[in-house]
C-alpha positions, 0 to 999 in steps of 0.5 A: 030150365033146371031147378037149382038145388043145393048141389048146384049152388055148392058146386058153383061156390066151390068152383068160384072159391077154387078160382079165387084161391088159384089166382091169389096163389099165382099173383101173390106167392107170399101167401104160401108160408114156409113148409116141410113139403119140398115142392117149390113156389115156382111149381105152385105157380104152375099148379095154380095157373092150371087150377085157375083154368080148370075152375074158369071152364068149370064155372062156365059149364055149371052156368051154361050147360044143362045138368040133366045131360049125362055128359054134363054130369060126367064133366062135373065129376071129372072137375070135382075129382080134380079139385078133390085131388089137388086140395086133398094134397094141399091139405095133407101135404103141408101146402099151408097159407092164409087160406089153409082152412079153405083147402080143407073145405074144398077137399071135403065139399068136393068129396061129398059132391062127387058122392051126391052126383053119383047118387043122382045118376044111380037114382035116375038110372041115367048112365051113358049109352055107348054107340057101336063105334065107341072105342071101348078097347082103346080106352081100357087099353090106354088106362092099363098102359098109362097106369102101369107106367105111372105105377112103376115110376111112383113105386120105384121112387117110394122103394128107393126112399123107404127101403133102399135109402131108408130116408124119412118121407116128407108130405110131398109124397102125399100125392103118391098115396092118393095115386096108388091108394085111390086114383090108380085103382079107380082108373084100373077098375074103370078100365075093367068094367068098361071092357065088361060093357057095364054102365058104371064102366062107361061112366067112370071111363069118362071121369077117368079120362077127364082126371088124366086130362086135367091133372097131368098138365099141372105136373107139366106146368109145375116143371115149366115154371120151375125151369123159367125161374131156376134154369133147369127142369126137375124131371124133363123125361117125366114131363115128356111122358106126361105130355104124351099121356095127356095128348092121348087122353085128350083124343080119347076124351073127344071120341068118348064124348062123341060116342056116348049119350044118355039116350039109346044110340040109333043103329049106324 
């Protein structure tokens, strides 16, 4: 059995805390205080329910999956990246509540946990090995296509706000900053390294697929709850795009997990 270290307990504690915060926000919407961020309380309900689902699944993985396996470490990285993205947005985007300091704590802890897990993989030289039928070109092609679509959508919105209309931005757009400055470049780099058949490319491809599979459902559920309470969607066309991208990412993630391992693959 794997020896439990500080990284294990910090990760477990962070996942439990995220589950608590998500359920609290979903059940008791009045914990969210008035803010300048224009995201609605209904959208936050969608965000919270997805975060609760990711947290519950992650807790199960932490407790019952063997951390020594590279696939488990990749899953850890994907879930930690989800938490970092969501709570960095909450912290910088003005999503304030009685638990605001805990949002900052989760954003900080998950950032360092990602660093620790990556350092652990590098230290042990434990990178996923790809089988001969690993869908390398399909995964990288999907990254390039999906990121191109999302980048065009987000840049068009920012150009409209900042250059054409010259409107002031509110903290709602923090997630655009996270996407365009960190997440999108990371996924493109993963795609390039994956095509080059590098160990880091194979590793980050799995993390990127998990990031897409976890974060886009939150966008979809945000709009679903908004429609349920207000009678209209904020952006149904974007929801459809997000659903298609999520579905493709989920299929590729299943293929990825079947065709990588921490052992050298046997000839097929």
